[in-house]
MIMI-84119 format. One record per residue (C-alpha): residue number from 1; residue in one letter; x, y, z. Coordinates in steps of 0.1 Angstrom, whole numbers, always signed. Each point is the difference from the previous one (the first is absolute). Last residue first. Layout:
N
   num   residu       X       Y       Z
   NUM        A       X       Y       Z
...
END
This chain:
361
   num   residu       X       Y       Z
   361        Q    -968    +685    -482
   360        L     +35      +5     +14
   359        F     +17     -15     -30
   358        E     -21     +19     -25
   357        D      +7     +33     +18
   356        I     +37      -7      +1
   355        Q      +0      -8     -37
   354        S     -19     +32      -8
   353        A     +23     +22     +20
   352        I     +32     -16     -14
   351        L     -13      +3     -35
   350        S     -11     +37      +6
   349        P     +35      +9     +12
   348        A     +18     -18     -29
   347        V     -22     +15     -28
   346        S     +26     +27      -8
   345        S     +24     -26     -13
   344        N     -19      -5     -32
   343        Q      +6     -29     -23
   342        A     +26     -17     +22
   341        V     -22      +8     +30
   340        S     -29     -20     -14
   339        R     +22     -30      -8
   338        Y     +16      +1     +34
   337        W     -32      +2     +19
   336        V     -20     -24     -21
   335        A     +28     -26      +4
   334        T      +0      +3     +38
   333        Q     -37      -2      +3
   332        Q      -1     -31     -22
   331        L     +29     -16     +19
   330        A     -17      +6     +34
   329        K     -33     -13     -13
   328        D     +18     -32     -12
   327        L     +18      -3     +33
   326        G     -30      +1     +22
   325        W     -11     +33     +15
   324        R     -14      +1     +35
   323        S     +28     -16     +20
   322        K     -13      -6     +35
   321        W      +1     +19     +33
   320        Q     -22     -11     +29
   319        L     +26     +14     +23
   318        D      +7     -30     +23
   317        R     -11     -29     -22
   316        R      +8     +13     -35
   315        A     +32     +16     +13
   314        R     +11     -32     +17
   313        S      -9     -21     -30
   312        S     +24     +19     -23
   311        D     +23     -29      -8
   310        L     +26     +15     -23
   309        Y     +17     -16     -30
   308        L     +35      +2     -14
   307        F     +17     -24     -25
   306        A     +32      +4     -20
   305        A     +18     +23     +25
   304        E     +25     +24     -17
   303        H     +38      -6      -2
   302        P     +19     +24     -22
   301        A      +1      -8     -37
   300        D     +30     -21     -13
   299        E     -22     -25     -19
   298        Q     -21     +27     -17
   297        R     -30     -15     -18
   296        E     -13     +19     -30
   295        V     -37      -6      -3
   294        Q     -22     +21     -23
   293        W     -28     +25      +4
   292        R     -25     +20     -20
   291        L     -25     +26     +13
   290        E     -18     +21     -26
   289        P     -32     -20      +3
   288        W      -4      +8     +37
   287        H     -30     -16     +16
   286        Q      +8     -36     -11
   285        S     +37     +10      +4
   284        L      -5      +2     +38
   283        G     -12     -36      +2
   282        T     +30     -13     -19
   281        L     +23     +23     +20
   280        L     -13     -13     +33
   279        Q      +2     -37     -11
   278        G     +36      +6     -11
   277        V      +9     +17     +33
   276        S     -14     -30     +19
   275        V     -32      +0     +20
   274        N     -13      +6     +35
   273        D     -34     +13     -11
   272        V     -18     -33      +7
   271        P     +13      +1     +36
   270        D     -20     +32      +8
   269        P     +21     +31      +1
   268        G     +23     +12     +28
   267        F      -1     +23     +30
   266        N     +21     -16     +27
   265        Y      -2     +15     +35
   264        A     +25      +6     +28
   263        T     -11     +12     +35
   262        A     -18     +28     +17
   261        A     -34     -13     -11
   260        D      -5     -15     +35
   259        H      -1     +35     +14
   258        K     -31     +10     -20
   257        G      -1     +37     +10
   256        A     -23     +11     -28
   255        L     +30     +19     -16
   254        L     +19     -33      -1
   253        A     -29     -18     -17
   252        S      -2     +28     -26
   251        G     +37      -3      -6
   250        L      -5     -38      -7
   249        T     -28      +8     -24
   248        L     +22     +27     -15
   247        Y     +29     -24      -7
   246        G     -24     -26     -14
   245        S     -18     +26     -22
   244        L     +35      +9     -13
   243        C      +6     -36     -13
   242        D     -34      -3     -16
   241        L      +5     +34     -16
   240        V     +34      -9     -14
   239        H     -15     -30     -18
   238        Q     +13     -33     +10
   237        W     +27     -26     -10
   236        P     +13     -26     +24
   235        R     +31     -12     -19
   234        T     +13     -29     -21
   233        A     +32      +0     -19
   232        D      -5     -22     -31
   231        P      +4     +28     -26
   230        N     +36      +7     +12
   229        R     +20     +26     -18
   228        V     -28     +16     -21
   227        V      +9     +25     -28
   226        L     -30     +21     -10
   225        A      -4      +2     -38
   224        N      +3     +35     -15
   223        R     -28     +23     -12
   222        S     +16     +29     +20
   221        A     -31      +5     +21
   220        A      -5     -37      +4
   219        A     +35      -5     +12
   218        R      -3     +29     +25
   217        A     -33     -14     +13
   216        A     +15     -35      +3
   215        D     +29     +13     +20
   214        A     -24     +17     +24
   213        V     -20     -32      +2
   212        L     +30     -21      +9
   211        R     +19     +23     +22
   210        D     +37      +5      -7
   209        Q      -1     +38      -2
   208        S     -30     +17     +16
   207        W     -26     +14     -24
   206        D     -31     -10     +20
   205        G     -30     +21     -10
   204        G     -28     -25      -5
   203        G      -2     -31     +22
   202        I     +20     -29     +12
   201        V     +12     -10     +35
   200        N     +22     -30      +7
   199        G      -7     -13     +35
   198        A      -9     +18     +33
   197        R     +13      +0     +35
   196        A     -14     +25     +24
   195        T     +15      +8     +34
   194        A     -19     +13     +31
   193        I      +8     +26     +27
   192        L     -26     +12     +25
   191        T      +6     +33     +18
   190        G     -14      +4     +35
   189        G      +3     -37      +6
   188        D     +25      +4     +29
   187        N     +25     -22     -19
   186        F      +9     +28     -24
   185        F     +37      +4      +9
   184        S     +17     -33      +5
   183        K     -25     -26     -12
   182        R     -14     +19     -30
   181        Y     +34     +14      -8
   180        S     +16     -34      -1
   179        Q     -28     -15     -21
   178        A      +3     +29     -25
   177        V     +37      -5      -2
   176        L      -4     -37      -4
   175        E     -23      +5     -30
   174        T     +24     +24     -15
   173        A     +27     -27      +3
   172        A     -22     -23     -22
   171        K      -2     +29     -24
   170        S     +38      +4      +0
   169        A      +3     -37      -7
   168        S     -23      +2     -30
   167        Y     +17     +30     -15
   166        P     +36     -13      +7
   165        D      -7     -33     -18
   164        H      -4     -34     +18
   163        G     -27     +10     +25
   162        G     -12     -12     +34
   161        L     -30      +0     +23
   160        A     -12     -32     +14
   159        D     -37      -9      -3
   158        T     -26     +14     +25
   157        E     -14     +25     -25
   156        R      -9     -29     -23
   155        Y     +18      -9     -33
   154        G     -23     -16     -25
   153        W      +5     -36     -12
   152        E     +22     -14     -27
   151        W     +34      +0     +17
   150        A     +30     +18     -13
   149        R     +14      +6     +35
   148        N      +1     +38      -2
   147        E      +8     +15     +34
   146        Y     -28     +26      +0
   145        C      +5     +37      -6
   144        K      -7      -5     -37
   143        D     -38      +4      +5
   142        T      +8     +36      +7
   141        T      +3     +28     +26
   140        V     -24     +28      +7
   139        I      +1     +15     +35
   138        V     -35     +10     +12
   137        I      +0     +24     +30
   136        G     -30      +6     +22
   135        A     -15     +24     +25
   134        I     +25     +29      -3
   133        G     -11     +26     +25
   132        K     +34     +12     +11
   131        A     +34      +0     -17
   130        N     +34     -10     +14
   129        R      -5     -37      -5
   128        A     -13      +8     -35
   127        A     +34     +15      -9
   126        D     +17     -31     +13
   125        L     -23     -22     -21
   124        L      +8     +20     -31
   123        N     +38      +1      +6
   122        V      +1     -38      +6
   121        T     -20      -5     -32
   120        G     +25     +20     -20
   119        M     +28     -18     +18
   118        V     -13     -34     -13
   117        N     -14      +6     -34
   116        T     +21     +30     -11
   115        S     +33     -11     +16
   114        W      -3     -36     -12
   113        T      -9      +9     -35
   112        D     +25     +28      -4
   111        I     +27     -23     +14
   110        P     -10     -28     -23
   109        D      +6     +20     -32
   108        S      +4     -23     -30
   107        Y     -17     -30     +17
   106        S     -28     +21     +13
   105        P      -6     +12     -35
   104        R     -11     -36      -9
   103        V     -25      -4     +28
   102        L     -20     +33      -2
   101        A     -18     +19     +28
   100        Q     +25     +26     +13
    99        A     -26     +12     +25
    98        A     -26     +26      +9
    97        M     -33     -17      +9
    96        H      -4      +9     +36
    95        I     -37      +8      +8
    94        V      -4     +21     +31
    93        L     -34      +6     +16
    92        D     -15     +28     +22
    91        P     +27     +24     -11
    90        Q     +18     +27     +20
    89        V      +9     +18     -32
    88        N     +28     +22     +12
    87        L     +14     -26     +22
    86        V      +1     -25     -28
    85        A     +18     +24     -23
    84        Q     +25     +10     +26
    83        R      +9     -36      +7
    82        L      +5      -7     -37
    81        A     +22     +31      -5
    80        V     +22      -9     +29
    79        A      +2     -37      -8
    78        D     +11      +5     -36
    77        R      +0     -36     -11
    76        I     -37      +4      -9
    75        D     +13     +23     -28
    74        A     -18     +33      -7
    73        I     -27     +16     -20
    72        T     -26     +10     +25
    71        E     -36      +5     -12
    70        N     -30     +15     +18
    69        A     -38      -4      -2
    68        L      +6     -22     -30
    67        M     -23      -5     -30
    66        D     +18     +27     -21
    65        G     +33     -19      +3
    64        I     -16     -31     -14
    63        G      -7     +17     -34
    62        A      -7     -33     -17
    61        L     +28      +4     -26
    60        E     +24     +14     +25
    59        A      -3     -27     +26
    58        L      -4     -27     -26
    57        N     +34      +4     -15
    56        P     +13      +5     -35
    55        T     +29      +2      +5
    54        S     +11     -20     +31
    53        S     +13      +6     +35
    52        P     -27     +24     +13
    51        Q     +16     +25     +24
    50        L      +6     -15     +34
    49        A     -27      -5     +25
    48        Y     -22     +14     +29
    47        G     -37      +6      -6
    46        F     -27     +14     +22
    45        V     -34     -13      -8
    44        E     -33     +14     +14
    43        T     -25     -28      -3
    42        G     -34      +0     -18
    41        L      +0     -36     -15
    40        H      +7     +13     -35
    39        R     +29     +19     +15
    38        L     +13     -33     +15
    37        L      -4     -18     -34
    36        A     +18     +27     -19
    35        V     +29      +2     +25
    34        M      +3     -38      +0
    33        W      +1      -2     -38
    32        S     +29     +24      +1
    31        G     +17     -20     +27
    30        K      -4     -32     -20
    29        F     +19     +15     -30
    28        G     +23     +21     +20
    27        T      -3     +37      +9
    26        H     -19      -7     +33
    25        G     +30     -19     +15
    24        T      -9      +9     +36
    23        L     -35      +7      +9
    22        F     -12     +20     +31
    21        V     -37      -3      +3
    20        R     -23     +25     +17
    19        R     -35     -14      +4
    18        G     -31     +17     -13
    17        A     -13     -32     -16
    16        L     +21     -30     +10
    15        N     -28     -14     +21
    14        A     -19     -12     -32
    13        L     +27     -24     -11
    12        S     -18     -32      +6
    11        S     -32     +16     -12
    10        R     +15      +8     -34
     9        A     +14     -35      -6
     8        S     -33     -15      +8
     7        T     -20     -18     +28
     6        L     +24      +2     +29
     5        D      -7     -14     +35
     4        L     +33     +10     +14
     3        G      +7     -35     +15
     2        E     +11      -5     +36
     1        M     +35     -15      +1
END
């Protein structure tokens, strides 16, 4: 693929300015950061999502609703509402982030997980099929969409899809849905569809249940020790802005008509930042004195992969994307965010703005 000749994060995203972006999942942790980043880049953002699922939540703290050109609070499984929202916006770019995004809850409610992740994506792509003027669609999945073989090298986009738990398997199925729609309904090249697979994302403002840093923030706030089930589990950790810059670099390529970019891409950290839960918490506690943790193994816990790593060489080669913040910088920024907001929640919007500006500089 012809390179995009990029020299900085800001220049790689320059053609997003003035574009109309339809974003699903804007009330979530990553979705809220995405709205703030898109607005910083000068786009018009139209959000479609459920109400925030946690209290507190980043969408309300950061005033995300005020950054939107329009907001629709609805379920992506509501095909009629979703189709009407897309038709009303007539976006240039669609970024699909709405999902049931947690492994352990997928065991307790697999029907919700499968219907949200698979049929929600079907509904979105079918809505886009009936709209005009959409240049690109980025479907966000996960590093867990690969058939996990417990090997020690990174999964590549050509490796087999799979998934043990309902969440992982539903995201593998989402990849197949995107591929099917690309071949069946968007094969004329008028609308380009790509999928984005990222690893474990950290950053300020995640209060989801059963996520490591969110659980750490709650433990630190209550002066309790964080209970860790599996300190040896290894994941590709990255700051939320690194992850989102990958999504937007891909979206920018689709907007530029790069047909070869209409495929799957991994967006993961450098190999040195693929570390265990224990290593991550040790590093995080260096920036977060209130954070304490202890190990309590659960023998009957639901299955989760012990080792995950992404090979992101395709994104580096084709899109000139790379991770900009190493793990220690990501941990430092994350700790600063939570500690500052714990003292004064009104600083959340300015913290997001300043961290985005530093990242893009």
